[in-house]
matplotlib code that plots the C-alpha trace (Angstrom):
import matplotlib.pyplot as plt

x = [-27.8, -25.3, -22.1, -19.3, -16.3, -13.6, -12.9, -9.5, -11.1, -14.7, -16.9, -16.7, -12.9, -12.1, -14.4, -13.2, -9.4, -8.5, -11.0, -12.3, -9.2, -8.6, -12.4, -12.6, -9.5, -10.4, -13.8, -12.2, -9.8, -12.6, -14.6, -11.8, -9.1, -8.7, -8.2, -5.8, -3.8, -3.3, -1.6, 2.2, 3.5, 2.1, 1.2, 3.4, 0.4, -0.5, 3.1, 3.2, 0.0, 0.9, 4.6, 5.2, 1.8, 1.3, 4.0, 7.1, 5.0, 3.7, 7.3, 8.0, 4.7, 6.3, 8.7, 5.7, 5.1, 8.8, 11.6, 9.5, 7.7, 10.2, 8.5, 8.5, 12.0, 13.4, 11.5, 13.3, 16.3, 18.7, 16.4, 15.8, 19.5, 20.8, 18.2, 18.9, 22.7, 22.3, 20.0, 22.4, 25.6, 23.9, 22.6, 26.1, 27.5, 24.8, 25.1, 29.0, 29.3, 26.2, 25.4, 22.4, 20.1, 20.4, 20.1, 16.9, 15.4, 16.1, 14.4, 11.5, 10.9, 11.2, 8.6, 6.3, 6.7, 5.9, 2.8, 1.6, 2.3, 0.4, -2.8, -2.2, -1.7, -4.9, -6.7, -5.3, -6.4, -9.9, -10.1, -8.1, -11.1, -11.4, -9.4, -5.9, -6.1, -8.4, -9.7, -11.4, -8.1, -6.3, -8.9, -8.6, -4.8, -4.7, -7.5, -5.8, -2.5, -3.9, -5.7, -2.3, -0.1, -2.2, -2.1, 1.7, 2.0, 0.0, 2.4, 5.3, 3.8, 2.3, 4.4, 3.1, 3.8, 4.5, 7.5, 7.8, 11.3, 14.3, 16.2, 13.7, 12.1, 10.2, 11.7, 9.6, 8.0, 6.4, 2.7, 1.5, 2.1, -0.5, -3.0, -2.3, -2.5, -5.7, -7.3, -6.2, -7.4, -10.9, -11.2, -10.1, -12.4, -15.3, -14.3, -14.1, -17.6, -19.1, -17.4, -18.6, -22.1, -22.4, -21.1, -23.6, -26.5, -25.6, -24.7, -26.3, -22.9, -20.9, -17.3, -18.0, -14.6, -12.8, -15.0, -14.7, -11.0, -10.6, -13.0, -11.2, -7.8, -8.9, -10.5, -7.6, -4.8, -6.8, -7.7, -4.3, -2.3, -4.6, -7.5, -5.4, -1.9, -1.0, 1.6, -0.7, -3.5, -1.1, 0.5, -2.8, -4.1, -0.7, 0.1, -3.4, -4.4, -1.2, -0.1, -3.3, -4.3, -0.9, -0.7, -4.1, -3.2, -0.2, -2.2, -5.2, -2.9, -1.2, -4.6, -6.0, -2.9, -3.3, -6.9, -6.2, -3.4, -5.2, -4.9, -1.2, 0.8, 2.6, 3.5, 4.2, 0.8, -0.9, 0.1, -2.4, -5.5, -7.8, -6.6, -3.1, -3.8, -2.8, 0.5, 1.0, 0.3, 2.5, 5.4, 5.2, 5.1, 8.1, 10.1, 9.1, 10.0, 13.5, 14.3, 12.9, 14.8, 18.1, 17.1, 16.3, 19.4, 21.9, 20.2, 17.0, 17.0, 13.4, 11.4, 13.1, 9.7, 9.4, 12.9, 14.8, 17.1, 20.3, 21.7, 24.9, 27.1, 28.8, 31.1, 30.1, 31.6, 29.6, 26.5, 27.2, 27.0, 24.2, 21.6, 21.6, 21.4, 18.4, 16.6, 17.5, 14.3, 12.0, 13.9, 14.0, 10.3, 9.8, 11.9, 10.4, 6.9, 7.4, 7.8, 5.6, 2.2, 2.4, -0.7, 0.0, 2.2, -0.2, 0.5, 3.7, 2.6, 1.2, -0.8, -3.4, -3.5, -4.1, -6.3, -8.0]
y = [-15.4, -13.2, -12.1, -13.0, -11.6, -9.8, -7.3, -5.8, -2.4, -2.4, -4.2, -1.2, -0.9, -4.6, -5.2, -2.2, -2.3, -5.9, -8.3, -6.0, -5.5, -9.1, -9.6, -6.5, -7.2, -10.8, -9.8, -7.4, -10.1, -12.6, -10.2, -8.7, -11.3, -12.4, -8.8, -8.1, -11.3, -10.2, -6.9, -7.4, -4.1, -2.5, 1.2, 3.6, 4.9, 1.4, 0.6, 3.8, 2.8, -0.8, -0.7, 2.7, 3.2, -0.3, -2.9, -1.0, 1.3, -1.5, -2.5, 1.0, 1.2, -1.2, 1.7, 3.4, 0.3, -0.1, 2.4, 5.5, 4.5, 5.5, 3.4, 0.3, 0.9, 1.1, -2.0, -4.1, -1.9, -4.8, -6.6, -3.5, -2.7, -6.2, -7.4, -4.9, -5.3, -9.1, -9.0, -6.7, -8.7, -12.0, -10.8, -9.7, -13.2, -15.0, -12.8, -13.0, -16.7, -18.2, -15.6, -13.4, -16.3, -18.0, -14.6, -13.6, -17.1, -16.8, -13.4, -14.7, -17.7, -15.6, -13.3, -16.2, -17.4, -13.9, -13.7, -17.1, -16.1, -12.8, -14.6, -17.0, -14.0, -12.4, -15.7, -15.7, -12.2, -13.0, -16.0, -14.6, -14.9, -18.6, -21.4, -21.9, -25.7, -28.6, -29.8, -26.5, -24.6, -27.2, -27.0, -23.3, -23.5, -26.0, -24.3, -20.9, -22.6, -24.7, -21.7, -20.3, -23.5, -25.4, -22.6, -22.4, -26.1, -25.8, -23.1, -25.4, -28.3, -26.2, -23.7, -20.2, -16.9, -14.8, -12.4, -11.8, -11.4, -11.0, -14.2, -16.2, -19.5, -21.8, -25.1, -27.7, -30.5, -33.7, -33.6, -36.1, -33.5, -31.3, -34.1, -34.8, -31.1, -30.7, -33.6, -32.2, -28.7, -30.0, -32.1, -29.3, -26.7, -29.1, -29.7, -26.0, -25.4, -28.3, -27.1, -23.5, -24.5, -26.8, -24.0, -21.6, -24.2, -25.0, -21.5, -19.1, -17.4, -16.9, -15.6, -13.8, -12.1, -15.5, -17.1, -14.1, -14.0, -17.6, -17.2, -14.0, -15.7, -18.8, -16.8, -14.4, -17.0, -19.5, -16.8, -15.2, -18.4, -21.1, -19.7, -17.1, -17.4, -13.8, -11.6, -8.6, -10.6, -12.2, -8.9, -7.1, -9.7, -10.4, -6.7, -5.4, -8.4, -8.3, -4.6, -2.6, -4.7, -4.4, -0.6, -0.4, -2.7, -0.6, 2.6, 1.3, -0.3, 3.0, 4.8, 2.5, 2.7, 6.5, 6.2, 3.6, 5.6, 8.9, 11.1, 10.0, 12.4, 10.9, 13.2, 10.3, 8.8, 12.1, 11.6, 8.8, 10.7, 10.8, 14.2, 12.9, 9.8, 11.7, 12.5, 8.9, 7.7, 10.5, 9.5, 5.9, 6.9, 9.2, 6.3, 4.1, 6.6, 7.1, 3.4, 2.6, 5.6, 4.1, 0.7, 2.2, 4.4, 1.7, -1.7, -2.0, 1.0, 0.4, 3.5, 6.5, 8.2, 8.1, 8.5, 10.1, 8.8, 9.2, 5.7, 5.0, 2.1, 0.4, -2.5, -6.1, -5.6, -2.5, -4.3, -7.1, -4.5, -2.3, -5.0, -6.6, -3.1, -2.2, -5.4, -5.0, -3.0, -5.7, -8.6, -6.7, -6.2, -10.0, -10.8, -8.3, -9.1, -12.4, -10.5, -7.5, -9.1, -12.1, -12.6, -15.9, -14.8, -14.2, -11.1, -10.4, -9.0, -5.5, -6.5, -8.0, -4.8, -2.6, -4.8, -6.7]
z = [26.8, 28.7, 27.1, 29.6, 27.8, 29.8, 27.1, 26.8, 27.1, 25.8, 23.2, 20.8, 21.1, 20.9, 18.0, 16.2, 16.8, 17.9, 16.3, 13.5, 11.4, 10.4, 9.8, 7.5, 5.5, 5.1, 3.8, 1.3, 0.1, -0.2, -2.4, -4.5, -4.0, -7.6, -8.8, -5.9, -6.6, -10.2, -9.1, -9.6, -8.2, -5.1, -5.6, -3.7, -1.7, -0.6, 0.4, 2.5, 4.2, 4.8, 5.5, 7.0, 8.5, 10.0, 9.6, 10.7, 12.8, 15.0, 15.8, 17.1, 19.0, 21.6, 22.5, 24.1, 26.3, 27.2, 26.7, 26.7, 29.9, 32.6, 35.3, 33.1, 31.9, 35.4, 36.4, 33.7, 32.9, 32.5, 30.1, 28.0, 27.7, 27.1, 24.5, 21.7, 22.0, 22.0, 18.9, 17.0, 17.9, 17.4, 14.0, 13.0, 14.0, 12.0, 8.9, 8.9, 9.6, 7.8, 5.2, 4.3, 3.3, 6.7, 8.4, 6.7, 7.1, 10.8, 11.0, 9.0, 11.2, 14.3, 12.8, 12.1, 15.7, 16.9, 14.8, 16.1, 19.7, 19.3, 18.5, 21.4, 23.7, 22.6, 23.3, 26.8, 27.4, 26.3, 28.6, 31.5, 33.8, 33.1, 34.7, 33.3, 33.6, 32.6, 29.3, 28.4, 28.7, 26.6, 23.8, 23.7, 23.5, 20.8, 18.8, 18.6, 17.8, 15.0, 13.5, 12.7, 12.5, 10.0, 7.4, 8.0, 7.4, 4.2, 3.1, 3.7, 1.7, -1.2, -3.0, -2.6, -4.5, -1.4, -1.4, 2.3, 3.5, 1.2, 0.5, 2.3, 1.2, 3.5, 4.3, 2.5, 4.5, 3.5, 2.4, 5.0, 7.7, 6.0, 6.1, 9.8, 10.8, 8.8, 10.7, 14.0, 13.0, 12.1, 15.2, 17.6, 16.0, 16.3, 20.0, 20.6, 19.1, 21.1, 24.3, 24.0, 22.9, 25.9, 28.2, 26.8, 27.2, 30.8, 32.1, 29.6, 29.2, 26.1, 25.9, 22.6, 22.4, 22.6, 20.0, 17.6, 18.0, 17.0, 14.1, 12.9, 13.2, 11.4, 8.6, 8.1, 8.1, 6.0, 3.5, 3.2, 3.0, 1.7, -0.3, -2.3, -3.6, -4.3, -2.8, -2.3, -0.8, 1.7, 2.5, 3.1, 5.5, 7.2, 8.0, 8.8, 11.0, 13.0, 13.1, 13.8, 16.8, 18.3, 17.8, 19.4, 22.3, 23.3, 23.3, 25.2, 27.8, 28.6, 28.4, 31.0, 33.1, 33.2, 34.2, 36.9, 38.4, 38.6, 40.5, 40.8, 38.7, 35.7, 32.9, 30.5, 30.9, 30.3, 26.7, 26.3, 25.8, 22.7, 21.6, 21.3, 19.1, 15.9, 17.6, 18.6, 15.0, 13.6, 15.8, 14.7, 11.0, 11.5, 13.1, 10.2, 7.6, 9.1, 9.3, 5.8, 4.4, 5.6, 4.2, 0.8, 0.5, 1.6, 0.8, -1.2, -3.5, -4.5, -3.6, -5.0, -5.4, -1.6, -0.2, -3.0, -5.7, -3.7, -3.1, -1.2, -2.0, 1.0, 1.4, 2.2, 5.6, 6.3, 5.1, 7.5, 10.3, 9.0, 8.1, 11.6, 13.1, 11.0, 11.8, 15.5, 16.3, 15.0, 16.5, 19.8, 19.5, 19.0, 22.1, 24.4, 23.4, 25.2, 28.5, 28.5, 27.9, 30.2, 32.4, 34.0, 36.9, 39.7, 41.7, 39.7, 36.4, 36.0, 32.9, 35.2, 37.3, 34.3, 32.0, 34.8]

ax = plt.figure().add_subplot(projection="3d")
ax.plot(x, y, z, "-o")
ax.set_aspect("equal")
plt.show()
């Protein structure tokens, strides 16, 4: 057997930083899930690790791929200037006209879409050397989508105890949709296994990265949403499976960009060396702390032990402006993510030039 995976960087990096996090956290939840599900209040140290260190941090990691990269910013300057303003103003309009419940539901469903698309994007990266048409391509597409969509449909047909976004409840859908999606899910996974086994038998090649990504995605989403019904178990899998791979992807993309462009001088890319990883992580945590500190002082008032006990009361009108402003970084992150990782425009997208 020959492993024919076009790794994003290397087997060690990909297995450790992209595929590994959902596998490890899923295993932890499977082993200690009942005890974790029984925990009502998340300890402060764990909140700092998950929310400041990963969840909010991964949003700000996209700055290093976009706004902080002068070359990239100049290439799409209009996009990078218009999107944040549009997200903020659009958020104000929704919050003012439709209320906070609709606003937070919209942000939540946009986040869900973003999470689904991230797994699809990774699948496309791992099969980027394979044809982008034909039955094999369609099976891969449907398989990675169903690995995320079926658990989401289950969530919408079976009440869960997840406290994800404020003022957000999923829109219930009829139970038959869960049965239909389950059948499609089983059939498409079987088709994927048969297809890959046949390819292995006839060519002696196995795209291990693609197969492991699908397995890790199915295991993480199924465990976090279906097998366990606890807020902490869901939060652990949700944040770690999504955030760590994204932070790693941004860093390794710029690292490879620096290596590929040498000896062309680029001061910005010189930052992406192993010795500066602590600085990179520290900067992300600093951004996270600043944003969450504003949230806590003006809106949530939940973590006095972390941000201090000074809370500032503001009017409903000010809140209508501030809340969309504070959500603007993550919504902007969701929008821009649809542009910066595309690999399907031949000869036009730099992702192919860097990743290969």
